[in-house]
C-alpha positions as CSV (number, residue, x, y, z in Angstrom):
1,M,125.7,71.5,-84.0
2,T,128.0,70.8,-86.9
3,L,127.9,67.6,-88.9
4,Q,131.2,66.5,-87.3
5,E,129.8,67.2,-83.8
6,R,126.6,65.3,-84.6
7,S,128.7,62.4,-85.9
8,V,130.7,62.2,-82.6
9,Q,127.6,62.5,-80.4
10,D,125.8,59.8,-82.3
11,Y,128.8,57.5,-82.0
12,L,129.1,58.0,-78.3
13,D,125.4,57.6,-77.8
14,R,125.5,54.3,-79.5
15,L,128.4,53.1,-77.3
16,T,126.6,54.1,-74.1
17,Q,123.0,53.2,-75.0
18,K,124.1,49.7,-76.1
19,Q,126.2,49.5,-72.9
20,K,129.4,48.9,-74.8
21,I,130.8,51.5,-72.4
22,P,129.1,52.4,-69.1
23,G,129.7,56.2,-69.1
24,I,131.7,58.8,-70.9
25,Q,132.9,62.4,-70.5
26,Y,134.5,63.9,-73.6
27,L,135.5,67.6,-74.2
28,V,137.1,69.5,-77.1
29,L,138.4,72.9,-76.2
30,D,140.4,75.8,-77.6
31,Q,142.2,78.6,-75.8
32,Q,139.1,80.3,-74.6
33,D,136.1,78.0,-74.8
34,I,134.8,74.4,-74.7
35,R,134.0,73.7,-78.3
36,F,132.2,70.4,-77.7
37,E,131.2,68.4,-74.7
38,Y,129.5,65.1,-74.2
39,Y,128.3,63.5,-71.0
40,G,126.5,60.2,-71.5
41,G,125.9,56.7,-70.0
42,Q,125.8,55.8,-66.4
43,R,128.2,56.5,-63.5
44,N,126.4,53.8,-61.5
45,I,124.8,51.0,-63.5
46,G,123.0,49.4,-60.6
47,A,121.4,52.7,-59.4
48,H,120.8,54.0,-62.9
49,L,122.7,57.2,-62.2
50,P,123.8,59.2,-65.2
51,V,127.2,60.7,-66.0
52,T,127.0,64.5,-65.6
53,P,129.5,67.3,-65.9
54,V,130.3,67.0,-62.1
55,T,130.9,63.2,-62.2
56,T,134.5,62.5,-61.1
57,F,136.7,59.8,-62.5
58,M,140.1,58.3,-61.7
59,A,142.6,59.9,-64.1
60,S,145.1,57.0,-63.9
61,S,148.3,57.8,-65.9
62,S,146.8,60.9,-67.3
63,S,147.9,62.3,-63.9
64,K,151.5,62.2,-65.0
65,P,151.8,65.5,-66.9
66,L,150.5,67.3,-63.8
67,T,153.1,65.7,-61.7
68,A,155.7,66.7,-64.3
69,T,154.3,70.2,-64.1
70,A,155.1,70.3,-60.4
71,I,158.6,69.1,-60.9
72,L,159.2,71.8,-63.6
73,Q,157.9,74.5,-61.3
74,L,160.5,73.4,-58.8
75,V,163.2,73.5,-61.5
76,E,162.1,77.0,-62.4
77,Q,162.4,78.0,-58.7
78,G,165.9,76.7,-58.6
79,K,165.0,74.1,-56.0
80,V,165.8,71.1,-58.1
81,E,168.0,70.5,-61.2
82,L,166.9,68.3,-64.1
83,D,170.2,66.6,-64.5
84,A,170.8,66.2,-60.8
85,T,170.5,62.6,-59.5
86,L,167.5,61.3,-57.8
87,S,169.8,60.5,-54.8
88,S,170.4,64.2,-54.3
89,Y,166.8,64.6,-53.2
90,Y,165.8,61.1,-52.2
91,P,168.7,58.8,-51.3
92,D,166.6,56.0,-49.9
93,H,166.2,54.0,-53.1
94,P,168.1,51.0,-54.6
95,Y,169.0,52.4,-58.1
96,G,172.4,54.0,-57.5
97,D,173.5,57.4,-58.5
98,Q,173.0,57.3,-62.3
99,V,169.3,58.1,-62.4
100,T,168.5,61.7,-62.8
101,L,165.2,63.7,-62.6
102,R,165.3,64.0,-66.4
103,H,165.5,60.2,-66.8
104,L,162.4,59.9,-64.5
105,L,160.5,62.5,-66.4
106,N,161.2,61.3,-69.9
107,Q,160.9,57.6,-69.1
108,T,164.5,56.6,-69.7
109,S,165.4,55.7,-66.1
110,G,165.8,52.0,-66.6
111,I,163.6,51.5,-63.5
112,P,161.3,48.4,-63.9
113,N,157.6,48.7,-64.7
114,P,155.8,45.7,-63.0
115,L,152.1,45.4,-63.4
116,P,150.5,47.8,-60.9
117,L,147.2,45.9,-60.5
118,K,147.9,45.2,-56.9
119,W,149.0,48.8,-56.2
120,I,145.6,49.9,-55.1
121,H,143.7,50.1,-51.8
122,S,140.1,50.8,-50.9
123,A,138.8,54.3,-50.2
124,E,137.7,53.0,-46.8
125,T,141.3,52.2,-45.7
126,H,142.9,55.3,-47.3
127,P,143.0,57.4,-44.1
128,S,145.4,54.8,-42.5
129,F,147.3,53.9,-45.7
130,D,151.1,54.3,-45.5
131,Q,152.2,55.3,-49.0
132,A,155.9,55.5,-48.0
133,A,155.8,51.9,-46.7
134,A,154.0,50.8,-49.9
135,L,156.7,52.4,-52.0
136,K,159.5,50.9,-50.0
137,T,158.0,47.4,-50.5
138,V,157.8,48.0,-54.3
139,L,161.4,49.3,-54.4
140,N,162.7,46.3,-52.5
141,K,160.9,43.9,-54.8
142,H,162.0,45.6,-58.0
143,S,165.5,46.9,-57.0
144,K,167.5,46.3,-60.2
145,L,167.7,48.6,-63.2
146,A,166.7,47.1,-66.5
147,F,169.3,49.1,-68.5
148,I,171.7,52.0,-68.1
149,P,169.7,55.2,-67.4
150,G,169.2,57.3,-70.6
151,D,169.9,54.3,-72.9
152,K,166.4,54.0,-74.2
153,Y,162.7,54.8,-73.6
154,A,160.9,52.3,-71.4
155,Y,157.8,53.3,-69.4
156,S,157.8,53.1,-65.6
157,N,155.1,54.0,-63.1
158,I,157.7,53.7,-60.4
159,S,159.6,56.6,-62.0
160,Y,156.7,59.0,-61.5
161,W,156.0,57.6,-58.0
162,L,159.5,58.7,-57.1
163,L,159.0,62.1,-58.7
164,G,156.1,62.5,-56.2
165,V,158.5,61.8,-53.4
166,V,160.9,64.4,-54.8
167,I,158.1,67.0,-54.7
168,E,157.5,66.2,-51.1
169,Q,161.1,66.2,-50.1
170,V,161.9,69.5,-51.7
171,S,158.7,71.4,-50.9
172,G,158.2,70.1,-47.4
173,Q,154.5,69.5,-48.2
174,S,152.6,66.3,-49.1
175,Y,152.2,65.7,-52.8
176,C,148.5,66.5,-52.6
177,D,149.0,69.7,-50.6
178,Y,151.6,70.9,-53.1
179,M,149.4,70.1,-56.1
180,R,146.4,71.9,-54.5
181,Q,148.4,75.1,-53.7
182,Y,150.6,75.4,-56.8
183,V,148.7,73.6,-59.6
184,F,145.0,73.2,-59.0
185,E,144.2,76.5,-57.3
186,P,146.2,78.6,-59.8
187,L,144.1,77.0,-62.5
188,G,140.9,77.9,-60.7
189,A,140.0,74.2,-60.2
190,G,138.1,73.6,-57.1
191,P,138.4,70.3,-55.1
192,E,135.3,69.0,-56.9
193,E,137.2,69.3,-60.2
194,L,140.8,68.3,-59.5
195,N,141.8,66.4,-56.4
196,C,143.8,63.6,-54.8
197,L,140.7,62.4,-53.0
198,I,137.2,61.5,-54.1
199,P,135.4,64.7,-53.2
200,D,131.9,63.1,-53.1
201,L,131.2,59.4,-53.5
202,A,127.6,60.3,-54.6
203,H,129.1,62.0,-57.8
204,H,132.0,59.6,-58.3
205,A,131.8,57.1,-61.2
206,Q,131.8,53.5,-60.3
207,G,134.6,51.6,-62.0
208,Y,133.7,48.5,-64.0
209,Q,135.3,45.7,-65.9
210,K,133.5,43.2,-68.3
211,K,133.3,39.9,-66.5
212,Y,133.4,37.6,-69.4
213,S,136.6,38.7,-71.1
214,L,140.3,37.8,-70.9
215,L,141.0,41.1,-69.1
216,G,138.1,40.5,-66.7
217,L,139.5,37.0,-65.9
218,F,143.0,38.4,-65.4
219,L,141.8,41.2,-63.1
220,Y,139.7,38.7,-61.1
221,L,142.8,36.5,-60.6
222,M,145.1,39.4,-59.8
223,M,143.1,41.8,-57.7
224,D,142.1,41.7,-54.1
225,K,138.7,40.1,-54.1
226,A,137.6,42.5,-51.4
227,L,137.8,45.3,-53.9
228,L,135.2,43.6,-56.2
229,A,131.6,44.2,-55.6
230,E,128.5,42.6,-57.1
231,T,128.2,42.0,-60.8
232,E,126.1,44.6,-62.7
233,A,125.1,44.2,-66.4
234,G,127.8,41.6,-67.0
235,R,130.5,43.6,-65.4
236,F,132.5,43.4,-62.1
237,R,131.9,46.6,-60.1
238,I,135.1,47.8,-58.5
239,R,134.7,49.4,-55.2
240,P,136.1,53.0,-54.8
241,V,139.8,52.7,-54.7
242,Y,143.0,54.8,-54.7
243,M,146.3,54.2,-56.4
244,N,149.1,53.4,-53.9
245,G,151.2,56.2,-55.5
246,T,149.1,59.3,-56.3
247,A,151.9,60.9,-58.4
248,Y,151.9,58.2,-61.1
249,G,148.2,57.8,-61.5
250,G,146.0,58.7,-58.6
251,L,144.5,62.1,-59.4
252,I,140.7,62.3,-59.3
253,G,138.7,64.8,-61.4
254,T,136.2,65.8,-64.0
255,A,136.9,66.4,-67.7
256,R,136.2,70.1,-67.0
257,G,138.8,70.1,-64.3
258,F,141.5,68.6,-66.6
259,A,140.3,71.0,-69.3
260,R,141.4,73.8,-67.1
261,F,145.0,72.4,-67.2
262,L,144.9,71.8,-71.0
263,Q,143.4,75.3,-71.7
264,D,146.2,76.9,-69.7
265,Q,148.8,74.9,-71.8
266,L,147.2,76.3,-75.0
267,Q,147.8,79.9,-73.9
268,A,150.9,81.7,-75.1
269,K,151.7,82.3,-71.4
270,S,150.9,79.7,-68.8
271,I,150.0,80.7,-65.3
272,L,151.8,77.7,-63.9
273,F,155.3,78.5,-65.1
274,N,157.2,80.9,-67.4
275,S,157.7,80.6,-71.1
276,D,161.1,79.1,-70.9
277,T,159.8,76.3,-68.6
278,K,156.8,75.8,-70.8
279,T,159.2,75.3,-73.8
280,L,161.2,72.8,-71.7
281,F,158.0,70.9,-70.9
282,Y,157.4,70.2,-74.6
283,A,161.1,69.8,-75.6
284,H,161.6,66.5,-77.5
285,Q,163.9,64.2,-75.6
286,Q,166.9,62.0,-76.7
287,N,168.6,58.9,-75.5
288,N,172.3,58.7,-74.6
289,R,173.2,58.3,-78.3
290,G,171.4,61.5,-79.3
291,E,168.5,59.6,-80.9
292,A,165.0,61.0,-80.6
293,I,162.6,59.2,-78.2
294,E,158.8,59.5,-78.1
295,T,158.5,61.6,-75.0
296,T,159.0,65.1,-73.7
297,L,159.5,65.9,-70.0
298,G,156.0,64.6,-69.2
299,W,154.1,64.0,-72.4
300,H,154.1,61.3,-75.1
301,R,154.4,62.5,-78.6
302,G,152.2,61.3,-81.5
303,H,150.3,62.4,-84.6
304,I,147.0,61.9,-86.4
305,A,147.8,62.1,-90.2
306,N,150.2,65.1,-90.2
307,V,148.8,66.7,-87.1
308,P,151.2,66.4,-84.1
309,Y,150.0,66.1,-80.5
310,Y,151.2,65.7,-77.0
311,G,149.2,63.4,-74.9
312,K,149.0,61.0,-72.0
313,P,146.6,58.0,-72.0
314,G,145.6,56.4,-68.7
315,G,144.2,53.0,-67.7
316,G,143.6,51.5,-64.3
317,P,141.1,49.6,-62.2
318,G,137.7,50.5,-63.6
319,F,138.7,53.5,-65.6
320,R,140.3,54.8,-68.8
321,S,141.3,58.3,-69.9
322,N,143.3,60.4,-72.3
323,I,144.4,64.0,-72.5
324,R,145.8,65.6,-75.6
325,I,147.1,68.9,-76.9
326,Y,147.2,69.8,-80.6
327,P,149.4,72.9,-80.7
328,D,149.2,73.5,-84.4
329,Q,145.4,73.5,-84.2
330,A,145.2,75.3,-80.8
331,L,142.9,72.5,-79.7
332,A,142.9,70.0,-76.8
333,T,140.8,67.1,-75.8
334,V,140.0,65.1,-72.7
335,W,137.9,62.1,-72.0
336,F,137.1,59.7,-69.2
337,I,135.4,56.3,-69.2
338,N,134.4,54.2,-66.2
339,E,135.6,50.8,-67.5
340,T,139.0,49.2,-67.3
341,G,141.4,49.3,-70.2
342,V,145.1,49.2,-70.0
343,S,146.2,49.0,-73.7
344,E,147.7,52.3,-74.7
345,D,147.2,51.5,-78.4
346,A,143.5,50.9,-77.8
347,I,143.1,54.1,-75.8
348,N,144.9,56.1,-78.5
349,T,142.9,54.5,-81.3
350,F,139.7,55.5,-79.6
351,T,141.0,59.0,-79.1
352,D,142.0,59.2,-82.8
353,R,138.5,58.3,-83.9
354,L,136.9,61.0,-81.8
355,D,139.5,63.8,-82.3
356,R,140.0,63.6,-86.0
357,Q,136.4,64.9,-86.5
358,F,137.5,68.2,-85.0
359,L,140.9,68.4,-86.7
360,G,139.9,68.4,-90.3
361,V,141.9,65.2,-91.2
């Protein structure tokens, strides 16, 4: 183990052993191998069950680049057009005929982004959950655009929820069936690694939130109390839940499962789409005035020192995550944590601290 690897392992050990974070998976990979991996802490505090390589986590918004991948596959197949309107594929929405698929992908749609804390339901009720009705309710409640589509960047979970509907309308399959057939299986990821469902509750991480904190109080006031279980080690335990819209943040998986996706993206030739589509996936986007914005068609852009990356943080009920690709270094990283955190800046700062040890900056 190198000095840098030892430093990261010691740091993560301190976080988990002092219960600052319940459990962590963290991987660093190149085009061929996993360069470093860490599994520490507990997936279930009350039962004293450890995080292992097969522990699954909710990916939250780190799901979005995979949803974007599916849309770009359909673009490559000639089944959808980036600059065609959303109404061309799904007319049952309130946003008029100005919003295009490109706007949805690069987060310039102007569609609102209300707090999605109530957009969850229990795993027990999932078999009878009506996702189409849930989306309709959200669209009716948030029916006005905040600005002219393409005018500026402004994040929206509803945009990616709608992209999931486009996938279903065009493919004739459910979002989850499409993702299994055309994304997960080509990557060699089994259902225990990448999924829309919790494959095994015994190996799924319990989600937590610190009880005595501003965020803990906020979640307690906002969330359905039926989704909160007993307190463990000063934390609310959140019962197993699903996002109401899988496409914007509902994928379930392990760090190794998401590493399969990242490793494919590090290759000169992806198995998910051709080289032109891959170039399109990472193309820097612009607003209506031709000014650069911080996204591609699925990724957020950033840098550590002078090292650029494409990434997507995620934060939801009981979980945090981040996935990143550093093309100049031919490296990628992924991590999951089973504790709530919704600040993108905080998630990126944590990632920066870990990743810089492997980037030589």
